[in-house]
C-alpha positions in Angstrom: 126.5 -144.7 21.4 124.8 -142.7 24.2 125.6 -139.4 25.9 124.9 -138.7 29.6 124.4 -135.4 31.2 127.0 -134.7 33.9 125.9 -134.0 37.5 125.0 -130.4 38.4 122.4 -127.8 39.4 119.9 -127.2 36.7 117.2 -124.6 36.6 113.6 -125.7 37.2 111.1 -123.7 35.2 108.2 -122.3 37.2 104.5 -122.1 36.1 105.2 -118.9 34.2 108.2 -120.4 32.3 110.9 -118.5 34.3 113.5 -120.2 36.3 112.9 -119.9 40.1 114.8 -122.8 41.5 117.5 -125.3 40.7 117.4 -129.0 41.2 120.4 -131.3 41.5 121.0 -133.8 38.7 123.4 -136.7 39.8 124.2 -137.7 36.4 121.5 -140.4 36.3 118.4 -139.0 38.0 117.0 -136.0 39.7 117.5 -135.7 43.5 115.4 -134.1 46.1 117.9 -131.2 46.5 116.4 -127.9 45.4 117.8 -124.4 45.9 116.9 -120.9 44.7 118.5 -119.8 41.5 122.0 -118.4 42.3 122.8 -114.9 41.3 124.6 -114.7 38.0 122.9 -117.9 36.9 122.5 -118.8 33.3 126.1 -119.9 32.8 127.5 -123.3 33.1 126.2 -125.7 35.6 128.1 -126.0 38.9 131.1 -128.4 38.7 131.4 -131.2 41.1 134.0 -129.2 43.0 131.5 -126.6 44.1 130.8 -126.4 47.8 127.3 -127.9 47.6 128.8 -130.8 45.8 131.6 -131.2 48.2 129.5 -130.8 51.3 126.5 -132.7 50.2 126.7 -136.3 49.6 124.5 -137.0 46.7 122.4 -140.1 46.9 123.6 -143.3 45.3 123.1 -143.4 41.6 119.8 -144.9 40.6 119.6 -146.7 37.3 117.1 -144.8 35.2 114.1 -146.7 33.9 114.5 -147.3 30.2 113.0 -144.6 28.0 110.5 -143.4 30.7 110.6 -140.5 33.3 113.3 -138.0 33.9 116.8 -138.6 32.8 116.1 -141.2 30.2 119.1 -141.3 27.9 118.1 -140.0 24.5 119.5 -138.1 21.6 118.8 -134.4 21.8 116.1 -133.3 19.4 116.8 -129.9 18.1 113.9 -127.5 18.7 112.2 -129.4 21.6 112.7 -129.5 25.4 115.6 -127.7 27.1 118.1 -126.1 24.7 121.5 -127.8 24.2 124.9 -126.3 25.0 125.4 -124.8 21.6 122.3 -122.6 22.0 123.0 -119.1 23.4 122.1 -118.1 26.9 122.0 -121.6 28.5 124.7 -123.6 30.2 123.7 -127.3 29.8 126.8 -129.4 29.3 127.6 -130.9 25.9 126.4 -134.3 25.2 122.6 -134.2 26.2 120.2 -132.6 28.6 118.2 -133.9 31.6 114.6 -134.6 31.1 112.2 -131.9 32.4 111.5 -131.9 36.1 108.1 -133.1 37.4 105.3 -130.6 37.3 104.8 -128.5 40.4 101.8 -129.5 42.4 98.9 -127.1 42.1 100.1 -125.8 38.8 99.1 -126.4 35.3 101.2 -126.2 32.2 100.3 -123.4 29.9 99.5 -125.8 27.0 97.0 -127.7 29.2 95.3 -124.5 30.1 95.0 -123.5 26.5 93.5 -126.9 25.6 90.9 -126.7 28.4 90.0 -123.1 27.4 89.5 -124.2 23.7 87.3 -127.2 24.9 85.2 -124.8 27.0 84.7 -122.5 24.1 83.7 -125.4 21.9 81.1 -126.6 24.5 79.8 -123.0 24.8 79.4 -122.9 21.0 77.4 -126.1 20.9 75.2 -124.9 23.7 74.6 -121.6 21.8 73.8 -123.5 18.7 71.2 -125.6 20.6 69.8 -122.4 22.1 69.4 -120.8 18.7 67.7 -123.9 17.3 65.3 -124.3 20.2 64.5 -120.5 20.1 65.3 -119.9 23.8 67.9 -119.7 26.5 70.2 -122.8 26.4 70.2 -122.8 30.2 66.4 -122.6 30.3 65.7 -125.1 27.6 68.8 -127.2 26.7 66.9 -129.7 24.7 68.4 -130.1 21.3 66.2 -130.3 18.2 65.5 -133.9 17.7 66.6 -135.5 14.5 63.8 -137.5 12.9 64.9 -140.2 10.6 62.3 -140.6 7.8 62.3 -143.9 6.0 60.5 -143.8 2.7 58.4 -146.9 2.6 57.0 -147.6 -0.8 53.3 -147.7 -0.9 52.2 -151.3 -1.1 50.9 -152.3 -4.4 47.2 -152.8 -3.9 46.1 -156.3 -4.5 43.6 -156.2 -7.0 40.3 -157.2 -5.6 38.5 -159.9 -7.5 35.7 -158.5 -9.5 32.5 -160.4 -9.2 30.4 -159.8 -12.2 26.8 -160.8 -12.2 26.3 -162.5 -15.5 23.8 -160.7 -17.6 20.9 -163.0 -17.9 20.2 -164.1 -21.4 16.8 -162.9 -22.1 14.3 -165.7 -22.6 13.0 -165.2 -26.1 9.3 -164.6 -26.2 7.4 -167.6 -27.4 6.9 -167.2 -31.1 3.4 -166.6 -32.0 2.0 -168.6 -34.9 2.0 -166.7 -38.1 -1.2 -164.9 -38.8 -2.6 -166.4 -42.1 -3.5 -164.0 -44.8 -7.2 -164.3 -45.8 -7.3 -164.3 -49.6 -11.0 -165.1 -49.9 -14.0 -166.6 -48.3 -16.2 -169.7 -49.2 -19.9 -169.4 -48.8 -21.8 -172.2 -47.0 -25.4 -171.7 -48.1 -26.7 -174.7 -46.2 -25.6 -173.2 -42.8 -25.8 -169.5 -43.8 -22.1 -168.9 -43.0 -18.9 -167.9 -44.7 -15.5 -169.7 -44.2 -12.2 -167.9 -44.6 -9.7 -169.1 -47.2 -6.1 -168.4 -46.2 -3.2 -167.9 -48.5 -2.0 -171.3 -49.7 -5.3 -173.1 -49.1 -7.7 -174.4 -51.8 -11.5 -174.4 -51.3 -14.3 -176.6 -52.7 -17.9 -176.2 -51.9 -20.8 -178.7 -51.9 -18.9 -181.9 -52.1 -20.2 -185.3 -51.3 -19.9 -185.0 -47.5 -19.0 -181.3 -47.0 -20.6 -178.0 -47.6 -17.1 -176.4 -47.7 -13.7 -178.3 -48.0 -10.3 -176.6 -47.6 -7.0 -178.3 -48.5 -3.3 -177.4 -48.2 0.0 -179.0 -49.3 -1.0 -181.7 -51.7 1.6 -184.5 -52.2 1.8 -188.2 -53.3 1.2 -190.5 -50.4 4.1 -193.1 -49.7 1.7 -195.9 -50.6 0.5 -194.1 -53.7 -2.5 -191.8 -54.3 -2.9 -188.2 -53.3 -2.4 -186.8 -49.8 -2.5 -183.4 -48.3 -0.7 -181.8 -45.3 -3.7 -180.0 -44.0 -7.5 -180.0 -44.4 -10.6 -178.4 -42.9 -14.3 -179.1 -43.7 -17.9 -178.3 -42.6 -19.9 -181.5 -42.7 -23.4 -181.6 -44.3 -24.8 -184.2 -41.9 -25.3 -183.2 -38.3 -24.1 -185.3 -35.4 -26.2 -186.3 -32.3 -25.3 -185.9 -28.7 -26.7 -185.0 -25.3 -24.4 -181.9 -25.4 -22.0 -180.3 -27.7 -19.1 -181.9 -25.8 -20.7 -185.4 -25.9 -21.4 -185.1 -29.6 -17.8 -184.0 -30.3 -16.2 -186.7 -28.1 -18.4 -189.4 -29.7 -17.6 -188.3 -33.3 -13.9 -187.8 -32.9 -12.5 -191.4 -33.1 -14.3 -192.1 -36.5 -13.2 -188.9 -38.0 -9.5 -189.3 -36.8 -9.4 -192.8 -38.3 -10.7 -191.5 -41.6 -7.9 -188.9 -42.2 -5.0 -190.8 -40.5 -4.5 -194.5 -41.1 -3.3 -196.8 -38.3 -3.6 -194.5 -35.3 -1.9 -196.2 -32.4 -2.2 -193.5 -29.6 -3.4 -190.1 -29.0 -3.2 -187.4 -26.3 -5.5 -184.5 -25.5 -4.1 -181.3 -27.1 -6.4 -178.8 -25.3 -10.0 -179.7 -25.6 -12.3 -176.9 -24.4 -15.4 -174.9 -25.1 -15.4 -172.7 -28.1 -17.6 -170.2 -30.1 -18.3 -170.4 -33.8 -20.1 -167.6 -35.6 -21.4 -166.4 -32.3 -22.8 -169.8 -31.3 -21.3 -171.7 -28.3 -20.1 -175.2 -28.8 -17.3 -177.5 -27.7 -14.0 -178.5 -29.5 -12.0 -181.7 -29.0 -8.3 -181.6 -29.9 -6.0 -184.6 -30.2 -2.3 -185.2 -31.0 -2.0 -188.6 -32.6 0.7 -191.1 -33.6 0.3 -193.8 -36.3 1.9 -197.2 -36.7 4.3 -195.9 -39.4 5.5 -193.0 -37.1 3.4 -190.3 -38.6 2.1 -187.7 -36.2 -0.5 -185.1 -36.5 -3.1 -182.8 -34.9 -6.9 -183.2 -35.2 -9.8 -180.8 -34.2 -13.5 -181.6 -34.1 -16.0 -178.9 -32.9 -19.7 -179.5 -32.3 -22.0 -176.4 -32.6 -25.8 -176.6 -32.1 -27.8 -176.5 -35.4 -31.2 -174.7 -35.8 -32.9 -177.9 -36.9 -31.5 -180.0 -34.0 -28.3 -181.9 -33.6 -24.8 -180.4 -34.0 -22.9 -179.1 -37.0 -19.5 -180.7 -37.1 -16.4 -178.6 -38.0 -13.5 -180.9 -38.6 -9.8 -180.5 -39.5 -6.3 -182.0 -39.3 -2.6 -181.2 -40.1 0.5 -183.3 -40.2 3.0 -182.8 -37.4 5.9 -182.6 -39.9 8.0 -180.2 -41.8 6.2 -178.4 -44.6 2.8 -178.8 -42.9 0.7 -175.8 -41.8 0.9 -174.7 -38.2 -1.6 -176.6 -36.1 -3.1 -173.3 -34.8 -4.4 -172.6 -38.3 -7.3 -175.0 -37.5 -8.6 -172.7 -34.7 -7.9 -169.6 -36.8 -10.2 -170.9 -39.5 -12.8 -171.9 -36.9 -12.8 -168.4 -35.4 -12.9 -166.8 -38.9 -16.4 -168.4 -39.6 -19.0 -165.7 -39.8 -22.8 -165.6 -40.1 -24.0 -164.8 -43.7 -27.3 -162.9 -43.6 -27.6 -163.0 -47.4 -27.6 -166.8 -47.5 -30.9 -168.6 -47.7 -29.7 -171.5 -45.6 -31.0 -172.6 -42.2 -27.9 -171.4 -40.4 -25.9 -173.3 -37.8 
């Protein structure tokens, strides 16, 4: 069911909300007929029998657009729009009310003015806040305080650098020096007026068949039977001949080597050189030999001039094997020979 508002003059509110004119409602739409508010207005709307209705032919009814514009048929909503007939002081007919007239040109509704004023105040507040933040006049310096977004980037985990370590060089062990023999006694060589050192572990004999002094070390039973020793040193009674100490030593070496090592198959020089014995210069031949049964050893033969002519021979040898004396002991004995002034011999 729908209610329609009957034709009639209805007040048109002005900009200040007071009624200044009336417009004709033909029952379906507003017409262009407008008149000043009649004296004694505020009562019921003019009936169709009024002079203006009788003398003025209203325009043909226009079908109102559905739900839009003025005059759209709708149920009256209490408390909104124009008051209905049951409200005091207004004369709209029962059954509905016409929609509000179109706004007057050049005018603005009070609600719109209030909204604009509120918006202007909000803009002024923003400008004032910017001015306070910038420390100056917002018109002179309208720049807002920039917002800086700081992103916490975790510090990269440092990649451990590879550690290059210079290897500590292994110290080269110092060459081990041969043990210094302990002199326990001396043997007197009356023929050559010298003394010969006797080291710990060595035995001494004097005035044997071929030697004025004979020293022995490490006696053991030979593999073929009989008695063998690991080391020996002797001063020969007979002198050896030669054009020089070196010639005499080199000539006498092969026979002596064969006498103390059986079956020599090869030899190498082990440091032959000049030497001094009891203050007298001579020459020493040194060999390293190998025998047919695999035995190896060191041999020394030194020739030193004798007072009566020729050369006194100092001879010695040690096995190159475990349990044998160090080969340097031969030179240590040779260097330990001293002149003996109390001896009645002819000396070297």
